C-alpha positions as CSV (number, residue, x, y, z in Angstrom):
1,M,-82.8,-2.2,-36.7
2,E,-81.7,-4.6,-34.0
3,S,-81.7,-8.2,-34.9
4,V,-83.3,-10.6,-32.5
5,L,-81.4,-13.9,-31.9
6,G,-83.4,-17.0,-32.4
7,Y,-83.3,-20.0,-30.2
8,H,-80.9,-22.0,-32.3
9,D,-78.5,-19.0,-32.9
10,A,-78.4,-18.2,-29.2
11,K,-77.7,-21.9,-28.4
12,A,-74.9,-22.0,-30.9
13,L,-73.4,-18.8,-29.5
14,L,-73.5,-20.2,-26.0
15,A,-71.8,-23.5,-27.1
16,W,-69.1,-21.5,-28.8
17,Q,-68.4,-19.5,-25.6
18,I,-68.3,-22.7,-23.6
19,E,-65.8,-24.1,-26.1
20,L,-63.6,-21.0,-25.6
21,G,-63.5,-21.8,-21.9
22,A,-66.3,-19.7,-20.4
23,T,-67.3,-21.3,-17.1
24,E,-69.6,-18.7,-15.4
25,A,-72.7,-16.9,-16.4
26,I,-72.9,-13.1,-16.4
27,G,-73.3,-11.8,-12.9
28,D,-76.2,-9.7,-11.6
29,T,-74.1,-6.6,-11.1
30,P,-72.7,-5.0,-14.3
31,V,-68.9,-4.4,-14.5
32,N,-67.4,-1.5,-16.3
33,R,-64.2,-2.9,-17.8
34,Y,-63.2,0.6,-19.0
35,E,-63.3,2.3,-15.7
36,L,-60.0,3.5,-14.4
37,P,-59.0,2.3,-10.9
38,E,-59.0,4.9,-8.2
39,K,-55.7,6.2,-7.0
40,S,-54.8,4.4,-3.8
41,A,-54.7,6.6,-0.8
42,K,-51.7,6.9,1.4
43,P,-51.4,3.8,3.6
44,A,-52.7,4.4,7.1
45,V,-50.6,3.4,10.1
46,A,-51.1,-0.2,10.7
47,A,-53.2,-0.9,13.7
48,S,-52.2,-3.3,16.4
49,P,-53.4,-6.8,15.5
50,A,-56.6,-7.7,17.0
51,R,-56.6,-10.4,19.6
52,V,-57.8,-13.7,18.2
53,D,-59.5,-16.1,20.6
54,G,-59.2,-19.8,20.0
55,P,-56.4,-21.9,18.5
56,V,-53.9,-20.4,16.2
57,A,-53.3,-22.1,12.8
58,P,-50.0,-24.0,12.9
59,G,-47.1,-22.8,10.9
60,P,-44.9,-24.9,8.6
61,E,-43.2,-27.8,10.4
62,P,-39.5,-27.6,10.9
63,T,-37.3,-29.6,8.5
64,I,-36.0,-32.8,10.1
65,D,-32.5,-34.0,9.2
66,P,-32.4,-37.8,9.5
67,V,-28.6,-37.8,9.8
68,T,-28.8,-35.5,12.8
69,V,-31.5,-37.7,14.4
70,A,-29.3,-40.8,13.7
71,K,-26.3,-39.2,15.4
72,S,-28.4,-38.4,18.5
73,A,-29.8,-41.9,18.6
74,T,-26.4,-43.6,18.4
75,A,-24.9,-41.3,21.0
76,N,-27.4,-42.7,23.6
77,A,-26.7,-46.3,22.7
78,G,-24.3,-47.7,25.2
79,S,-24.4,-51.4,24.1
80,L,-25.0,-53.5,21.0
81,D,-28.5,-54.3,22.3
82,G,-29.1,-50.6,22.9
83,L,-27.9,-49.8,19.3
84,K,-30.3,-52.5,17.9
85,S,-33.2,-50.9,19.8
86,A,-32.2,-47.5,18.5
87,L,-32.2,-48.8,15.0
88,A,-35.6,-50.4,15.4
89,A,-37.0,-47.1,16.8
90,F,-35.5,-44.9,14.0
91,P,-38.5,-43.6,12.1
92,H,-36.8,-41.9,9.1
93,C,-35.8,-44.8,6.9
94,D,-38.7,-46.0,4.7
95,L,-37.1,-49.3,4.0
96,Q,-38.3,-50.8,7.3
97,R,-41.9,-50.4,6.1
98,G,-41.4,-53.1,3.4
99,A,-39.0,-55.3,5.3
100,R,-39.9,-58.4,7.4
101,N,-37.1,-58.2,9.9
102,L,-34.4,-55.9,11.1
103,V,-31.1,-57.6,10.2
104,F,-28.6,-56.5,12.8
105,C,-25.7,-58.9,13.2
106,D,-24.4,-62.5,13.4
107,G,-21.3,-64.2,14.6
108,V,-19.1,-63.5,17.6
109,A,-19.5,-60.2,19.3
110,G,-16.1,-58.9,20.2
111,A,-14.4,-60.9,17.4
112,R,-11.1,-59.5,16.0
113,V,-12.6,-59.3,12.5
114,M,-15.8,-57.4,11.7
115,I,-17.3,-57.8,8.2
116,I,-19.5,-55.0,7.0
117,G,-21.7,-56.0,4.0
118,E,-24.1,-54.0,1.9
119,A,-27.8,-54.8,2.6
120,P,-30.0,-57.8,3.3
121,G,-31.4,-59.9,0.5
122,R,-34.5,-62.0,0.5
123,D,-33.0,-64.9,2.6
124,E,-31.6,-62.4,5.1
125,D,-34.8,-60.5,5.4
126,R,-36.7,-63.8,6.1
127,E,-34.3,-65.1,8.8
128,G,-33.2,-61.8,10.3
129,R,-29.5,-62.6,10.0
130,P,-26.9,-61.2,7.5
131,F,-25.2,-63.4,4.8
132,V,-27.4,-66.5,5.0
133,G,-28.1,-67.0,1.3
134,R,-25.8,-68.3,-1.4
135,A,-23.4,-65.4,-1.0
136,G,-23.4,-66.0,2.7
137,Q,-22.6,-69.7,2.3
138,L,-19.6,-68.7,0.1
139,L,-18.5,-66.2,2.6
140,D,-18.5,-68.9,5.3
141,R,-16.3,-71.1,3.1
142,M,-13.9,-68.3,2.3
143,F,-13.2,-67.4,5.9
144,A,-13.2,-71.0,7.0
145,A,-10.2,-71.4,4.6
146,I,-8.2,-69.1,6.9
147,G,-9.5,-70.6,10.1
148,L,-12.3,-68.1,10.9
149,G,-16.0,-68.5,11.3
150,R,-19.1,-67.1,12.9
151,A,-19.5,-70.1,15.3
152,P,-15.9,-71.2,15.9
153,E,-14.6,-73.6,18.6
154,R,-12.4,-70.9,20.0
155,P,-13.6,-67.2,20.3
156,E,-10.4,-65.8,18.9
157,H,-11.2,-67.5,15.6
158,G,-14.6,-65.8,15.4
159,I,-15.9,-63.2,12.9
160,Y,-18.7,-60.6,13.5
161,I,-20.9,-59.7,10.6
162,T,-23.3,-56.8,9.9
163,N,-24.5,-54.7,7.0
164,V,-24.6,-51.0,6.1
165,L,-28.4,-51.2,5.8
166,P,-30.4,-53.3,8.3
167,W,-33.5,-53.5,6.1
168,R,-33.8,-55.1,2.7
169,P,-34.3,-52.6,-0.2
170,P,-37.2,-53.4,-2.5
171,Q,-36.3,-55.7,-5.3
172,N,-32.7,-55.8,-3.9
173,R,-32.0,-52.4,-5.5
174,D,-28.8,-50.5,-4.4
175,P,-29.3,-48.2,-1.4
176,T,-29.7,-44.5,-2.2
177,A,-27.2,-41.9,-1.1
178,E,-29.7,-40.6,1.5
179,E,-30.2,-44.1,2.9
180,I,-26.5,-44.7,3.2
181,A,-26.0,-41.3,4.9
182,M,-28.6,-41.8,7.5
183,M,-27.3,-45.3,8.3
184,R,-23.6,-44.3,8.5
185,P,-23.8,-43.0,12.1
186,F,-25.3,-46.4,13.2
187,V,-22.5,-48.3,11.4
188,A,-19.8,-46.1,13.0
189,R,-21.3,-46.7,16.4
190,H,-21.6,-50.4,15.7
191,V,-17.9,-50.6,15.0
192,E,-17.1,-48.6,18.1
193,L,-19.2,-50.9,20.3
194,A,-18.0,-54.2,18.7
195,N,-14.4,-52.9,18.8
196,P,-12.8,-55.3,16.3
197,D,-9.1,-55.2,15.5
198,L,-9.8,-55.2,11.7
199,V,-12.7,-54.3,9.5
200,V,-13.5,-55.9,6.1
201,L,-15.5,-53.6,3.8
202,M,-17.4,-56.1,1.7
203,G,-18.6,-54.6,-1.6
204,N,-19.2,-51.2,-3.1
205,I,-21.9,-50.0,-0.7
206,S,-19.7,-50.8,2.3
207,C,-16.8,-48.9,0.8
208,D,-19.1,-45.9,0.1
209,A,-20.3,-45.8,3.7
210,G,-16.8,-46.4,5.2
211,L,-14.5,-44.6,2.8
212,G,-16.8,-42.3,0.7
213,K,-15.5,-44.2,-2.4
214,R,-16.7,-46.7,-4.9
215,G,-15.0,-48.9,-7.4
216,I,-14.4,-52.1,-5.5
217,T,-12.3,-53.9,-8.2
218,R,-9.9,-51.0,-7.9
219,L,-10.1,-50.6,-4.1
220,R,-9.9,-54.3,-3.1
221,G,-6.7,-55.7,-1.6
222,T,-5.3,-52.4,-0.4
223,W,-5.3,-51.7,3.3
224,T,-6.8,-48.4,4.4
225,S,-8.6,-47.0,7.4
226,A,-12.4,-46.9,8.1
227,Y,-14.3,-46.1,11.3
228,G,-10.9,-45.6,13.1
229,K,-9.9,-49.2,12.3
230,P,-7.5,-50.8,9.8
231,A,-9.8,-51.8,6.9
232,L,-9.5,-54.1,3.9
233,P,-11.9,-53.7,1.0
234,M,-13.0,-57.0,-0.6
235,V,-15.3,-57.9,-3.4
236,H,-18.7,-59.1,-2.3
237,P,-19.3,-62.9,-2.5
238,A,-22.3,-62.3,-4.7
239,Y,-19.8,-60.8,-7.3
240,L,-17.7,-64.0,-7.0
241,L,-20.7,-66.1,-7.7
242,R,-21.2,-64.2,-11.0
243,T,-17.5,-63.9,-11.7
244,P,-15.6,-67.0,-10.6
245,S,-12.4,-65.8,-12.2
246,A,-12.2,-63.2,-9.4
247,K,-11.8,-65.8,-6.7
248,R,-8.0,-65.8,-7.2
249,E,-7.9,-62.1,-6.1
250,A,-10.3,-62.8,-3.3
251,W,-8.0,-65.6,-2.0
252,A,-5.1,-63.2,-2.1
253,D,-7.1,-60.7,0.0
254,L,-7.9,-63.5,2.5
255,L,-4.2,-64.3,2.9
256,S,-3.5,-60.6,3.4
257,L,-6.1,-60.5,6.1
258,Q,-4.6,-63.6,7.8
259,A,-1.1,-62.2,7.7
260,R,-2.3,-58.9,9.2
261,L,-4.0,-60.9,12.0
262,R,-0.9,-62.9,12.8
263,G,1.2,-59.8,12.7
264,S,-1.0,-58.0,15.2
265,A,-1.5,-61.0,17.5
């Protein structure tokens, strides 16, 4: 004799099925779960695709390499102003979305010494010029001690300053490897257009971009080559503010720079 489910038993059974994950009611057409599938027939010769009127759905977009785009943009920059415009129009660095200003350069264009720093900080982002905060004030005093400055009385005593990154990273974090790679062609072209006699790589990020190396306390003070120019790695002034004992070594590096300038004059 078949038992007839009461209301409460049926409701409890339905709640139990829902708890197990059932999301659909039984369909109107019964399904035989024990029926064997029919053997598939031999595939017929594929017919020519039918003509489809109207727009065709787009395929996947091609991958864009920011470094390749940067190299193309810098190749078309024939002047420092043109390079600055190319940087401003470069769409693949997300840092510019959160920055106030593009920080391009300061000092004397065509100076014998070009200083390449790391990235703008809060003060630099606000003013649109590199090295204007506490570290920048120390940098000015350091180079003034050997007769150089960004606004000298004589052009041959000038310095020209830029950064690897022209936009401030959020919270002053270190630039990523991808950000450094896409900015490297711009820095290389910047050096080529400014055409200094010597390059100062100021800090770890600058050494990474110019030499492919980090470890500034080990690299500093040893002349090398970067961007086709003689290059001197130096510790960043911000490091000197945190570690005053390192100023003795920084002074030795400045004297080495001064001697190199005098020897190549």
